[in-house]
Residue frames as a rotation matrix with the C-alpha (Angstrom) as fourth column:
MET 1
-0.445 0.169 0.879 160.00
0.778 -0.413 0.474 39.75
0.443 0.895 0.052 -41.78
PRO 2
-0.952 0.045 -0.302 159.19
0.146 -0.802 -0.579 43.33
-0.268 -0.595 0.757 -40.75
SER 3
-0.070 0.993 0.091 155.52
0.882 0.104 -0.459 44.36
-0.465 0.048 -0.884 -40.57
ALA 4
-0.002 0.131 0.991 154.09
0.795 -0.601 0.081 47.22
0.606 0.789 -0.103 -42.59
ASP 5
0.870 0.336 0.361 153.85
0.067 -0.805 0.589 49.31
0.489 -0.488 -0.723 -39.44
ASN 6
0.382 -0.808 -0.449 157.52
0.915 0.260 0.309 48.75
-0.132 -0.529 0.838 -38.43
PRO 7
0.914 0.046 -0.403 158.73
0.070 -0.996 0.047 52.32
-0.400 -0.071 -0.914 -37.65
SER 8
-0.014 -1.000 0.017 162.28
0.185 0.014 0.983 51.37
-0.983 0.017 0.184 -38.85
THR 9
-0.655 -0.189 0.731 161.01
0.734 0.070 0.676 51.72
-0.179 0.979 0.093 -42.37
LEU 10
0.482 0.857 -0.184 158.74
0.795 -0.516 -0.320 54.69
-0.369 0.008 -0.929 -41.81
PRO 11
0.146 -0.354 0.924 159.33
0.602 -0.709 -0.367 58.02
0.785 0.610 0.109 -43.55
PRO 12
-0.844 -0.536 0.014 160.45
0.328 -0.537 -0.777 60.97
0.424 -0.651 0.629 -41.42
PHE 13
-0.299 0.708 -0.639 158.09
0.898 -0.018 -0.440 62.13
-0.323 -0.705 -0.631 -38.66
ASP 14
-0.463 0.241 0.853 155.79
0.453 -0.763 0.461 64.96
0.762 0.600 0.245 -39.70
PRO 15
-0.925 0.058 -0.376 155.05
0.330 -0.371 -0.868 67.38
-0.190 -0.927 0.324 -36.81
ALA 16
-0.724 0.663 -0.193 152.15
-0.690 -0.703 0.172 69.03
-0.022 0.258 0.966 -38.65
ARG 17
-0.235 0.611 -0.756 150.42
-0.319 0.686 0.654 65.74
0.918 0.395 0.033 -39.28
ALA 18
-0.571 -0.049 -0.820 150.77
0.650 0.583 -0.487 64.63
0.502 -0.811 -0.301 -35.70
ARG 19
-0.940 0.228 -0.255 149.41
-0.004 -0.752 -0.659 67.91
-0.342 -0.618 0.708 -34.41
ALA 20
-0.538 0.778 -0.324 146.47
-0.776 -0.307 0.552 67.78
0.330 0.549 0.768 -36.87
VAL 21
-0.292 0.420 -0.859 145.51
0.127 0.908 0.400 64.22
0.948 0.008 -0.318 -35.80
ARG 22
-0.746 -0.006 -0.666 145.59
0.664 0.079 -0.744 65.16
0.057 -0.997 -0.055 -32.11
GLN 23
-0.867 0.429 -0.253 143.53
-0.348 -0.885 -0.309 68.34
-0.356 -0.180 0.917 -32.67
LEU 24
-0.470 0.726 -0.501 141.03
-0.568 0.186 0.802 66.42
0.676 0.662 0.325 -34.80
LEU 25
-0.299 0.311 -0.902 140.47
0.509 0.851 0.124 64.07
0.807 -0.422 -0.413 -31.85
GLY 26
0.505 0.500 0.703 140.06
-0.204 -0.723 0.660 67.00
0.839 -0.477 -0.263 -29.50
LEU 27
0.663 -0.312 -0.680 142.81
0.710 0.548 0.441 65.77
0.235 -0.776 0.585 -27.18
THR 28
0.894 -0.427 0.135 145.12
-0.448 -0.840 0.305 67.93
-0.016 -0.333 -0.943 -25.09
LEU 29
0.091 -0.952 -0.291 148.91
-0.605 0.179 -0.776 67.51
0.791 0.247 -0.560 -24.97
GLY 30
-0.443 -0.257 0.859 148.56
-0.890 0.238 -0.388 66.20
-0.105 -0.937 -0.334 -21.43
GLN 31
0.524 0.734 0.432 145.98
-0.632 0.675 -0.381 63.55
-0.571 -0.074 0.818 -22.42
VAL 32
0.838 -0.228 -0.496 148.12
-0.332 0.509 -0.794 62.28
0.434 0.830 0.351 -25.24
ALA 33
-0.190 -0.963 0.194 151.29
-0.725 0.005 -0.688 62.30
0.662 -0.271 -0.699 -23.14
TRP 34
-0.131 0.263 0.956 149.46
-0.876 0.421 -0.236 60.28
-0.464 -0.868 0.175 -20.47
ALA 35
0.837 0.543 0.064 148.27
-0.432 0.729 -0.531 57.75
-0.334 0.417 0.845 -23.06
ILE 36
0.463 -0.775 -0.430 151.82
-0.440 0.220 -0.871 57.36
0.769 0.592 -0.239 -24.50
ALA 37
-0.397 -0.671 0.626 153.16
-0.868 0.053 -0.493 56.84
0.297 -0.739 -0.604 -21.04
ALA 38
0.213 0.553 0.805 150.59
-0.722 0.644 -0.252 54.18
-0.658 -0.528 0.537 -20.26
TYR 39
0.935 0.159 -0.316 151.34
-0.347 0.586 -0.732 52.44
0.069 0.794 0.603 -23.53
ARG 40
0.307 -0.910 -0.278 155.13
-0.236 0.210 -0.949 52.43
0.922 0.357 -0.150 -23.11
GLY 41
0.698 0.009 -0.716 155.22
0.596 0.546 0.588 52.04
0.397 -0.838 0.376 -19.35
SER 42
-0.405 -0.813 -0.417 157.38
0.909 -0.407 -0.090 55.11
-0.097 -0.416 0.904 -18.81
PRO 43
0.292 0.594 -0.749 156.48
0.527 -0.754 -0.392 58.75
-0.798 -0.280 -0.534 -18.13
LEU 44
-0.379 -0.334 0.863 156.33
0.898 -0.359 0.255 61.37
0.225 0.871 0.436 -20.90
HIS 45
-0.481 0.164 -0.861 156.09
0.395 -0.836 -0.380 65.10
-0.783 -0.523 0.338 -20.16
PRO 46
0.588 0.774 0.234 153.55
0.611 -0.236 -0.755 67.09
-0.529 0.587 -0.612 -22.26
GLU 47
0.546 -0.453 -0.705 156.36
-0.502 -0.851 0.157 69.48
-0.671 0.268 -0.692 -23.15
THR 48
-0.579 -0.701 0.416 158.11
-0.100 0.568 0.817 66.62
-0.809 0.432 -0.400 -24.96
LEU 49
-0.086 0.649 0.756 155.02
0.867 0.422 -0.264 66.09
-0.491 0.633 -0.599 -27.08
LEU 50
0.820 0.352 -0.451 154.86
0.156 -0.896 -0.416 69.83
-0.550 0.271 -0.790 -27.74
ALA 51
-0.033 -0.919 -0.394 158.47
-0.537 -0.316 0.782 69.70
-0.843 0.237 -0.483 -28.94
TRP 52
-0.585 -0.080 0.807 157.58
0.491 0.757 0.431 66.92
-0.646 0.649 -0.403 -31.34
GLU 53
0.370 0.849 0.377 154.65
0.850 -0.146 -0.507 68.89
-0.375 0.508 -0.775 -32.74
SER 54
0.820 -0.082 -0.567 156.72
-0.139 -0.989 -0.058 72.04
-0.555 0.127 -0.822 -33.10
GLY 55
0.901 -0.435 0.004 159.61
0.185 0.375 -0.908 70.26
0.393 0.819 0.418 -34.76
THR 56
0.434 -0.754 0.494 162.21
-0.817 -0.560 -0.137 71.11
0.380 -0.344 -0.859 -32.20
ALA 57
-0.430 -0.499 0.753 162.61
-0.686 0.722 0.087 67.46
-0.587 -0.480 -0.652 -31.22
ILE 58
-0.151 0.287 -0.946 162.20
-0.823 0.494 0.281 64.23
0.547 0.821 0.162 -33.17
PRO 59
0.474 0.354 0.806 160.61
-0.774 0.604 0.190 61.14
-0.419 -0.714 0.561 -31.61
ASP 60
-0.692 -0.721 -0.028 162.40
-0.661 0.617 0.427 57.85
-0.291 0.313 -0.904 -32.00
GLU 61
-0.685 0.419 -0.596 160.84
-0.300 0.584 0.754 54.76
0.664 0.696 -0.274 -33.55
ALA 62
-0.635 0.449 -0.629 159.31
0.718 0.644 -0.264 53.44
0.286 -0.619 -0.731 -30.35
GLN 63
-0.686 0.379 -0.621 157.91
0.173 -0.744 -0.645 56.90
-0.707 -0.550 0.445 -29.50
VAL 64
-0.709 0.460 -0.535 156.25
-0.699 -0.359 0.618 57.19
0.092 0.812 0.576 -32.92
LYS 65
-0.601 0.487 -0.634 154.61
0.190 0.857 0.479 53.81
0.777 0.167 -0.607 -32.33
GLY 66
-0.637 0.330 -0.696 153.46
0.748 0.051 -0.661 54.96
-0.183 -0.943 -0.280 -28.90
LEU 67
-0.746 0.347 -0.569 152.12
-0.304 -0.937 -0.173 58.24
-0.593 0.044 0.804 -30.27
ALA 68
-0.694 0.500 -0.519 150.20
-0.498 0.187 0.847 56.39
0.520 0.846 0.119 -32.98
ALA 69
-0.581 0.472 -0.663 148.66
0.624 0.782 0.010 54.09
0.523 -0.408 -0.749 -30.37
ALA 70
-0.659 0.294 -0.692 147.67
0.506 -0.509 -0.697 57.11
-0.557 -0.809 0.187 -28.24
LEU 71
-0.601 0.403 -0.691 146.07
-0.598 -0.799 0.055 58.78
-0.530 0.446 0.721 -31.29
TRP 72
0.111 0.679 0.725 144.30
0.032 0.727 -0.686 55.59
-0.993 0.099 0.059 -32.49
CYS 73
0.817 0.098 -0.568 145.99
-0.542 -0.203 -0.815 55.68
-0.195 0.974 -0.113 -35.86
SER 74
0.770 -0.616 0.169 148.72
0.637 0.722 -0.270 53.94
0.044 0.315 0.948 -37.86
PRO 75
0.085 -0.826 -0.557 152.27
0.467 -0.461 0.755 55.29
-0.880 -0.324 0.347 -37.59
VAL 76
-0.463 -0.215 0.860 151.95
0.886 -0.097 0.453 55.96
-0.014 0.972 0.236 -41.33
ALA 77
0.520 0.776 0.356 149.48
0.760 -0.611 0.223 58.73
0.391 0.155 -0.907 -40.49
LEU 78
0.855 -0.208 -0.476 152.17
0.245 -0.647 0.723 60.60
-0.458 -0.734 -0.502 -38.55
VAL 79
-0.133 -0.988 0.080 154.94
0.466 0.009 0.885 60.69
-0.875 0.155 0.459 -41.13
GLY 80
0.128 0.073 -0.989 155.77
-0.584 -0.800 -0.135 62.60
-0.801 0.595 -0.060 -44.30
GLU 81
0.739 0.140 -0.660 156.76
-0.672 0.227 -0.705 61.66
0.051 0.964 0.261 -47.84
PRO 82
0.754 -0.482 0.446 158.70
0.274 0.848 0.454 58.39
-0.597 -0.220 0.772 -48.30
VAL 83
0.541 -0.648 -0.536 162.22
-0.805 -0.583 -0.109 58.79
-0.241 0.491 -0.837 -49.61
THR 84
-0.671 -0.736 0.090 163.29
-0.682 0.660 0.314 55.13
-0.291 0.149 -0.945 -49.92
LEU 85
-0.428 0.482 -0.765 161.87
-0.422 0.642 0.640 51.96
0.799 0.597 -0.071 -51.47
ALA 86
-0.750 0.104 -0.653 161.46
0.542 0.664 -0.515 50.49
0.380 -0.740 -0.554 -47.98
GLN 87
-0.800 0.473 -0.368 159.45
-0.022 -0.637 -0.771 53.52
-0.599 -0.609 0.520 -46.83
CYS 88
-0.521 0.641 -0.564 157.28
-0.837 -0.253 0.485 53.38
0.168 0.724 0.668 -49.95
ARG 89
-0.502 0.287 -0.816 156.52
0.022 0.947 0.320 49.74
0.865 0.143 -0.482 -49.19
THR 90
-0.833 0.147 -0.534 155.70
0.551 0.129 -0.824 50.50
-0.052 -0.981 -0.189 -45.57
VAL 91
-0.726 0.585 -0.363 153.34
-0.484 -0.808 -0.335 53.34
-0.489 -0.068 0.870 -46.51
ALA 92
-0.381 0.578 -0.721 151.63
-0.741 0.275 0.612 50.96
0.552 0.768 0.323 -48.98
GLY 93
0.188 0.472 0.861 151.11
-0.927 0.376 -0.004 48.49
-0.326 -0.797 0.508 -46.11
LEU 94
0.831 0.056 -0.554 152.83
-0.350 0.826 -0.441 45.59
0.433 0.560 0.706 -47.86
SER 95
0.610 -0.677 0.412 155.41
-0.082 0.463 0.883 43.04
-0.788 -0.572 0.227 -46.71
PRO 96
-0.321 -0.795 -0.515 158.53
-0.707 -0.160 0.689 42.44
-0.630 0.585 -0.511 -48.84
GLY 97
-0.780 0.055 0.624 157.05
0.281 0.921 0.270 39.18
-0.560 0.386 -0.733 -50.12
GLU 98
0.280 0.955 0.098 153.76
0.636 -0.108 -0.764 40.80
-0.719 0.276 -0.638 -51.09
THR 99
0.419 -0.202 -0.885 155.63
-0.460 -0.888 -0.015 43.62
-0.783 0.414 -0.465 -52.81
ALA 100
-0.660 -0.751 -0.021 157.80
-0.439 0.363 0.822 41.23
-0.610 0.551 -0.570 -54.82
ALA 101
-0.496 0.552 0.670 154.75
0.631 0.759 -0.158 39.24
-0.596 0.345 -0.725 -55.93
ARG 102
0.538 0.803 -0.257 152.88
0.443 -0.528 -0.725 42.31
-0.718 0.276 -0.640 -57.08
LEU 103
0.327 -0.518 -0.791 155.89
-0.666 -0.720 0.196 43.65
-0.671 0.462 -0.580 -58.97
GLY 104
0.979 0.108 -0.175 156.51
-0.201 0.684 -0.701 40.33
0.045 0.721 0.691 -60.71
MET 105
0.140 -0.985 -0.104 159.95
-0.620 -0.005 -0.785 39.70
0.772 0.174 -0.611 -59.27
THR 106
0.108 -0.156 -0.982 161.61
0.514 0.854 -0.079 37.30
0.851 -0.496 0.172 -56.85
HIS 107
0.943 0.232 -0.238 161.61
0.307 -0.337 0.890 37.99
0.126 -0.913 -0.389 -53.16
THR 108
0.258 -0.933 -0.252 165.40
0.836 0.085 0.542 38.05
-0.484 -0.351 0.802 -53.24
ARG 109
-0.394 -0.398 0.829 165.60
0.823 -0.554 0.125 40.68
0.409 0.731 0.546 -55.95
TRP 110
0.494 0.630 0.600 163.15
0.249 -0.763 0.596 42.96
0.833 -0.145 -0.534 -54.15
GLU 111
0.878 -0.198 -0.436 164.98
0.437 -0.040 0.899 42.61
-0.196 -0.979 0.052 -50.89
GLU 112
-0.135 -0.976 0.170 168.23
0.954 -0.082 0.289 43.50
-0.268 0.201 0.942 -52.67
ALA 113
-0.191 0.162 0.968 166.61
0.568 -0.786 0.244 46.58
0.800 0.597 0.058 -54.27
GLU 114
0.814 0.565 0.138 165.21
0.181 -0.471 0.863 47.65
0.553 -0.677 -0.485 -50.91
ARG 115
0.607 -0.660 -0.443 168.59
0.694 0.168 0.700 47.08
-0.388 -0.732 0.561 -49.14
ARG 116
-0.464 -0.841 0.277 170.53
0.862 -0.358 0.358 49.06
-0.202 0.405 0.892 -51.72
ASN 117
0.217 0.686 -0.694 167.67
0.287 -0.725 -0.626 51.54
-0.933 -0.063 -0.354 -52.33
ARG 118
-0.605 -0.402 -0.687 168.34
-0.577 -0.373 0.726 51.26
-0.548 0.836 -0.006 -56.01
TRP 119
0.410 0.848 0.336 165.73
-0.204 0.444 -0.872 50.30
-0.889 0.289 0.355 -58.63
GLN 120
-0.600 -0.571 -0.561 166.84
-0.701 0.037 0.712 48.31
-0.386 0.820 -0.422 -61.68
GLY 121
-0.139 0.664 0.735 163.65
0.097 0.748 -0.657 46.48
-0.986 -0.020 -0.168 -62.59
THR 122
-0.687 0.002 0.727 162.40
0.712 0.207 0.672 45.75
-0.149 0.978 -0.144 -66.07
ALA 123
-0.885 0.402 0.233 160.04
-0.246 -0.831 0.500 48.12
0.394 0.385 0.834 -67.89
ALA 124
0.009 0.932 -0.363 157.02
0.101 0.360 0.927 46.01
0.995 -0.045 -0.091 -66.81
GLN 125
0.005 -0.066 -0.998 158.25
0.952 0.306 -0.016 45.87
0.307 -0.950 0.064 -63.22
THR 126
-0.930 -0.343 -0.129 158.78
0.365 -0.900 -0.240 49.65
-0.034 -0.270 0.962 -63.22
GLY 127
-0.531 0.823 0.204 155.22
-0.301 -0.407 0.862 50.14
0.793 0.396 0.464 -64.35
ALA 128
0.268 0.586 -0.764 154.06
0.510 0.587 0.629 47.92
0.817 -0.559 -0.142 -61.51
LEU 129
-0.506 -0.548 -0.666 156.25
0.857 -0.229 -0.462 49.79
0.100 -0.804 0.586 -59.05
LEU 130
-0.963 0.136 0.231 154.55
-0.113 -0.988 0.108 53.07
0.243 0.078 0.967 -59.97
ARG 131
-0.118 0.989 -0.086 151.07
-0.308 0.046 0.950 51.57
0.944 0.139 0.299 -59.68
VAL 132
0.338 0.278 -0.899 151.59
0.547 0.719 0.429 49.56
0.766 -0.637 0.091 -56.50
LEU 133
-0.100 -0.506 -0.857 153.95
0.990 -0.134 -0.037 51.64
-0.096 -0.852 0.514 -54.38
ARG 134
0.716 0.405 0.569 153.33
0.537 -0.840 -0.078 55.06
0.446 0.361 -0.819 -55.98
PRO 135
-0.050 -0.798 -0.600 156.72
0.964 -0.195 0.180 56.45
-0.261 -0.570 0.779 -55.03
PRO 136
0.679 0.239 -0.694 156.89
0.129 -0.970 -0.208 60.27
-0.722 0.052 -0.689 -54.94
PRO 137
0.953 -0.282 0.113 158.64
0.082 -0.118 -0.990 61.65
0.292 0.952 -0.090 -58.06
SER 138
0.405 -0.851 0.334 161.72
-0.865 -0.475 -0.162 62.73
0.297 -0.223 -0.928 -56.05
CYS 139
0.192 -0.281 0.940 162.04
-0.585 0.737 0.340 59.22
-0.788 -0.615 -0.023 -54.54
PHE 140
0.820 0.218 0.529 161.60
0.232 0.719 -0.655 57.52
-0.523 0.660 0.539 -57.90
VAL 141
0.844 -0.536 0.024 164.23
-0.266 -0.457 -0.849 59.64
0.466 0.710 -0.528 -59.59
ALA 142
0.218 -0.792 0.570 166.70
-0.976 -0.159 0.152 59.05
-0.030 -0.589 -0.808 -56.77
VAL 143
0.225 -0.131 0.965 166.32
-0.372 0.904 0.210 55.29
-0.900 -0.407 0.155 -56.55
CYS 144
0.887 0.098 0.451 166.65
0.361 0.461 -0.810 55.02
-0.288 0.882 0.374 -60.31
GLY 145
-0.013 -0.993 -0.117 169.94
0.724 -0.090 0.684 56.91
-0.689 -0.076 0.720 -60.19
ARG 146
0.155 0.198 0.968 168.59
0.936 -0.343 -0.079 59.76
0.317 0.918 -0.238 -62.34
THR 147
0.635 0.274 -0.723 169.21
0.610 -0.751 0.251 62.76
-0.474 -0.601 -0.644 -60.08
GLU 148
-0.252 -0.818 -0.516 172.33
0.210 -0.567 0.796 64.11
-0.945 0.092 0.315 -61.65
GLN 149
-0.751 0.062 0.658 170.96
0.660 0.073 0.747 63.65
-0.002 0.995 -0.096 -65.17
LEU 150
0.335 0.940 0.067 167.81
0.925 -0.342 0.166 65.48
0.178 0.006 -0.984 -64.14
LYS 151
0.417 -0.238 -0.877 169.77
0.448 -0.786 0.427 68.33
-0.791 -0.571 -0.221 -62.59
VAL 152
-0.728 -0.681 0.072 171.71
0.357 -0.288 0.889 68.85
-0.584 0.673 0.453 -65.87
LEU 153
-0.454 0.631 0.629 168.48
0.797 -0.027 0.603 69.05
0.398 0.776 -0.490 -67.85
LEU 154
0.544 0.735 -0.406 166.86
0.838 -0.495 0.229 71.42
-0.033 -0.464 -0.885 -65.38
ARG 155
-0.033 -0.645 -0.763 169.81
0.395 -0.710 0.583 73.78
-0.918 -0.283 0.278 -65.34
GLU 156
-0.893 -0.287 0.346 169.69
0.406 -0.186 0.895 73.97
-0.192 0.940 0.282 -69.11
ALA 157
-0.177 0.939 0.294 165.94
0.916 0.048 0.399 74.36
0.360 0.340 -0.869 -69.11
VAL 158
0.552 0.465 -0.692 165.69
0.745 -0.648 0.159 77.27
-0.374 -0.603 -0.704 -66.67
ALA 159
-0.153 -0.688 -0.709 168.51
0.154 -0.726 0.671 79.13
-0.976 -0.007 0.217 -68.30
SER 160
-0.970 -0.190 -0.154 167.22
-0.117 -0.189 0.975 78.77
-0.214 0.963 0.161 -71.86
TRP 161
-0.367 0.882 -0.296 164.02
-0.847 -0.186 0.498 77.96
0.384 0.433 0.815 -73.78
TRP 162
-0.652 0.013 0.758 162.40
-0.618 0.570 -0.542 75.66
-0.439 -0.822 -0.363 -71.24
PRO 163
0.454 0.891 0.025 159.58
-0.738 0.391 -0.550 74.21
-0.500 0.231 0.835 -73.44
ASN 164
0.238 -0.455 -0.858 162.22
-0.765 0.456 -0.455 72.29
0.599 0.764 -0.239 -75.40
TYR 165
-0.739 -0.673 0.018 162.99
-0.515 0.547 -0.659 70.28
0.434 -0.497 -0.751 -72.25
VAL 166
0.027 0.828 0.561 159.49
-0.984 0.119 -0.129 69.14
-0.174 -0.548 0.818 -71.21
THR 167
0.749 0.284 -0.598 159.72
-0.487 0.849 -0.206 65.85
0.449 0.446 0.774 -73.06
SER 168
-0.096 -0.913 -0.397 163.21
-0.147 0.407 -0.902 65.07
0.985 -0.028 -0.173 -71.77
VAL 169
-0.713 -0.136 0.688 162.32
-0.665 -0.178 -0.725 65.76
0.221 -0.975 0.036 -68.20
THR 170
0.327 0.922 0.208 159.10
-0.943 0.333 0.007 63.76
-0.063 -0.198 0.978 -68.46
ARG 171
0.456 -0.204 -0.866 161.16
-0.291 0.886 -0.362 60.74
0.841 0.417 0.344 -69.49
LEU 172
-0.621 -0.758 -0.201 162.94
0.004 0.254 -0.967 60.93
0.784 -0.601 -0.155 -66.15
VAL 173
-0.906 0.335 0.260 160.08
-0.364 -0.299 -0.882 62.04
-0.218 -0.894 0.392 -63.91
PRO 174
-0.796 0.602 0.065 156.88
0.570 0.708 0.417 59.93
0.205 0.368 -0.907 -63.90
LEU 175
-0.367 0.707 -0.604 154.38
0.243 -0.554 -0.796 62.76
-0.898 -0.439 0.032 -64.17
ASP 176
0.541 0.620 0.569 152.00
0.759 -0.068 -0.647 64.11
-0.362 0.782 -0.507 -66.76
PRO 177
-0.355 -0.701 0.618 153.74
0.900 -0.436 0.021 66.43
0.255 0.564 0.786 -69.24
ALA 178
0.351 0.540 0.765 151.35
0.297 -0.839 0.456 69.22
0.888 0.067 -0.455 -68.27
ALA 179
0.952 -0.066 -0.298 152.63
0.281 -0.195 0.940 69.17
-0.120 -0.979 -0.167 -64.69
ILE 180
0.049 -0.999 0.025 156.24
0.882 0.055 0.467 69.26
-0.468 -0.001 0.884 -65.90
HIS 181
-0.138 -0.009 0.990 155.39
0.787 -0.609 0.104 72.06
0.602 0.793 0.091 -68.32
ALA 182
0.747 0.524 0.408 153.89
0.168 -0.743 0.647 74.24
0.643 -0.415 -0.644 -65.61
ALA 183
0.809 -0.486 -0.329 156.72
0.413 0.073 0.908 73.52
-0.417 -0.871 0.260 -63.15
LEU 184
-0.123 -0.896 0.426 159.47
0.977 -0.035 0.209 74.32
-0.173 0.442 0.880 -65.71
GLU 185
0.138 0.227 0.964 157.83
0.537 -0.835 0.120 77.58
0.832 0.501 -0.237 -66.61
ARG 186
0.961 0.255 0.111 157.73
0.043 -0.532 0.845 78.64
0.274 -0.807 -0.523 -62.95
LEU 187
0.511 -0.848 -0.140 161.34
0.644 0.269 0.717 77.59
-0.570 -0.456 0.683 -62.43
HIS 188
-0.138 -0.531 0.836 162.42
0.951 -0.308 -0.039 79.53
0.278 0.790 0.547 -65.50
LEU 189
0.481 0.384 0.788 160.69
0.210 -0.923 0.321 82.70
0.851 0.011 -0.525 -64.31
ALA 190
0.988 -0.067 -0.137 162.09
0.125 -0.156 0.980 82.30
-0.087 -0.985 -0.146 -60.79
TYR 191
0.212 -0.976 0.055 165.67
0.860 0.213 0.465 81.82
-0.465 -0.052 0.884 -61.99
HIS 192
-0.159 -0.309 0.938 165.55
0.809 -0.585 -0.055 84.76
0.566 0.750 0.343 -64.40
HIS 193
0.825 0.425 0.373 164.12
0.097 -0.756 0.647 86.95
0.557 -0.498 -0.665 -61.65
LEU 194
0.780 -0.591 -0.205 167.20
0.305 0.073 0.949 86.09
-0.546 -0.803 0.238 -59.62
ASP 195
0.029 -0.809 0.587 169.60
0.962 0.183 0.204 86.32
-0.272 0.559 0.783 -62.53
GLN 196
0.003 0.049 0.999 168.39
0.652 -0.758 0.035 89.80
0.759 0.651 -0.034 -63.51
ALA 197
0.927 0.363 -0.096 168.36
0.298 -0.554 0.778 91.18
0.230 -0.749 -0.622 -59.96
THR 198
0.129 -0.985 0.117 171.77
0.707 0.008 -0.707 92.76
0.696 0.174 0.697 -60.38
GLY 199
0.463 0.090 -0.882 171.06
0.819 -0.422 0.387 95.59
-0.338 -0.902 -0.269 -57.93
THR 200
0.963 -0.043 0.267 172.71
0.065 -0.922 -0.383 99.01
0.263 0.386 -0.884 -57.90
SER 201
0.444 -0.852 0.279 176.07
-0.879 -0.352 0.323 98.12
-0.177 -0.388 -0.904 -56.42
PRO 202
-0.204 -0.603 -0.771 178.74
-0.685 0.651 -0.327 95.50
0.699 0.462 -0.546 -56.94
ARG 203
-0.900 -0.092 0.427 177.89
-0.408 0.526 -0.746 93.98
-0.156 -0.846 -0.511 -53.55
GLU 204
0.014 0.982 0.186 174.20
-0.619 0.155 -0.770 93.63
-0.785 -0.104 0.610 -54.48
ALA 205
0.415 0.051 -0.909 175.15
-0.874 0.300 -0.382 92.21
0.253 0.953 0.169 -57.91
ALA 206
-0.629 -0.710 -0.316 177.43
-0.573 0.698 -0.429 89.62
0.525 -0.089 -0.846 -56.27
ALA 207
-0.705 0.427 0.566 174.69
-0.426 0.383 -0.820 88.65
-0.567 -0.819 -0.088 -53.84
ALA 208
0.380 0.872 -0.310 172.19
-0.767 0.109 -0.632 88.24
-0.517 0.478 0.710 -56.66
GLU 209
0.086 -0.454 -0.887 174.69
-0.828 0.462 -0.317 86.13
0.553 0.762 -0.337 -58.58
ALA 210
-0.868 -0.450 0.209 175.24
-0.476 0.637 -0.607 83.95
0.140 -0.626 -0.767 -55.56
ARG 211
-0.261 0.871 0.417 171.49
-0.530 0.232 -0.816 83.43
-0.807 -0.434 0.401 -55.14
ALA 212
0.508 0.413 -0.755 171.16
-0.860 0.194 -0.472 82.41
-0.048 0.890 0.454 -58.79
ALA 213
-0.350 -0.745 -0.568 174.05
-0.675 0.621 -0.398 79.96
0.649 0.244 -0.720 -58.45
GLU 214
-0.841 0.130 0.526 172.45
-0.402 0.501 -0.766 78.48
-0.363 -0.856 -0.369 -55.32
PHE 215
0.198 0.976 -0.088 169.19
-0.747 0.092 -0.658 78.10
-0.635 0.196 0.747 -57.19
LEU 216
0.372 -0.145 -0.917 170.92
-0.809 0.434 -0.397 76.12
0.456 0.889 0.044 -59.96
GLU 217
-0.691 -0.722 0.019 172.81
-0.616 0.576 -0.538 73.99
0.378 -0.384 -0.843 -57.46
HIS 218
-0.820 0.477 0.316 169.55
0.035 0.593 -0.805 72.81
-0.571 -0.649 -0.503 -55.85
VAL 219
-0.641 0.578 -0.506 167.32
-0.767 -0.452 0.456 73.11
0.035 0.680 0.733 -58.91
ASP 220
-0.599 0.437 -0.671 165.95
0.085 0.868 0.489 69.59
0.796 0.236 -0.557 -58.47
LEU 221
-0.713 0.357 -0.604 164.67
0.669 0.084 -0.739 70.50
-0.213 -0.930 -0.299 -54.96
HIS 222
-0.702 0.459 -0.544 162.94
-0.410 -0.886 -0.218 73.50
-0.582 0.070 0.810 -56.45
LEU 223
-0.632 0.494 -0.597 161.27
-0.512 0.312 0.800 71.21
0.581 0.812 0.056 -59.02
TRP 224
-0.632 0.399 -0.664 159.92
0.593 0.801 -0.083 68.96
0.499 -0.446 -0.743 -56.28
HIS 225
-0.735 0.351 -0.580 158.59
0.296 -0.603 -0.741 72.00
-0.610 -0.716 0.339 -54.45
GLU 226
-0.675 0.470 -0.569 156.83
-0.710 -0.624 0.327 73.23
-0.201 0.624 0.755 -57.51
LEU 227
-0.614 0.424 -0.666 155.33
-0.216 0.721 0.659 69.78
0.759 0.548 -0.351 -58.26
ARG 228
-0.746 0.359 -0.561 153.84
0.664 0.466 -0.584 69.61
0.052 -0.808 -0.586 -54.75
THR 229
-0.799 0.495 -0.342 151.69
-0.358 -0.848 -0.390 72.68
-0.484 -0.189 0.855 -55.46
PRO 230
0.073 0.938 0.338 148.08
0.014 0.338 -0.941 72.28
-0.997 0.073 0.011 -56.65
ALA 231
0.527 0.102 -0.844 149.21
-0.775 -0.348 -0.527 73.23
-0.347 0.932 -0.105 -60.19
GLY 232
-0.338 -0.751 -0.567 151.42
-0.890 0.451 -0.068 70.14
0.307 0.481 -0.821 -60.34
PRO 233
0.689 0.647 0.327 149.36
-0.715 0.682 0.157 66.89
-0.122 -0.342 0.932 -60.12
SER 234
-0.401 -0.914 0.055 151.59
-0.905 0.405 0.131 63.89
-0.142 0.003 -0.990 -59.33
ARG 235
0.536 0.489 0.688 150.25
-0.338 0.871 -0.356 60.87
-0.774 -0.041 0.632 -61.11
PRO 236
-0.405 -0.789 0.463 152.27
0.164 0.436 0.885 58.56
-0.900 0.434 -0.047 -63.36
THR 237
-0.153 0.272 -0.950 152.07
-0.901 -0.433 0.021 59.24
-0.405 0.860 0.311 -67.09
GLN 238
0.855 0.513 0.075 150.86
-0.410 0.758 -0.506 56.64
-0.317 0.402 0.859 -69.50
GLU 239
0.460 -0.761 -0.458 154.43
-0.516 0.190 -0.835 56.36
0.722 0.620 -0.305 -70.85
HIS 240
-0.510 -0.699 0.502 155.79
-0.805 0.181 -0.565 55.42
0.304 -0.692 -0.655 -67.42
ARG 241
0.132 0.622 0.772 152.91
-0.773 0.552 -0.313 53.12
-0.621 -0.555 0.554 -66.61
ASP 242
0.936 0.350 -0.031 153.31
-0.278 0.685 -0.674 51.15
-0.214 0.639 0.738 -69.81
SER 243
0.331 -0.890 -0.315 157.10
-0.798 -0.085 -0.597 51.22
0.504 0.449 -0.738 -69.98
């Protein structure tokens, strides 16, 4: 059974977090590189660590574990937002068995959900999932198979009277309606700014049209970006907690 700190289930490495932890400890790149080398028993050049922190290179699982040991922290402190059920469990510090017990399901069913990265629990189990693992909204929507449905709603919302879509989007995304309301308003304004930027020449008009089409194609990603801002608190709604 994998441990909660098993890097194989960790979210993607976050260069900014790693840099912040090192700087908070007041350590130089050389000092951390030396500590990693001592932990792993093989040399590591400070420039490699600099590449990790700048995002030009990505450490492998063993290197993340070594970096965490050098910085006296858990590997979880060095990674970003979880995007799978397994990563959510790891960030929560739970084993598969503990997770299954807390969600009120068999160990086998949880392991299957984690293996397939698809959530099909009951309403009560979904409420427990949101309370125990607190998956980011983008992760929750994806593992529930709601991404395409959400994109259809968002495209309609930003291109028309967006307040009519707050309730429908909230049914898919486990956030307070106020957060969805604010995000949809900003998306609507952003899209119409692009849609109306026709320019003064056919070439500029075509470019503006292409940008608007690109916005609609990835409208769900724009939603997640808006919800990560301070104006978009990400806590489960009562409807999703009790469903």
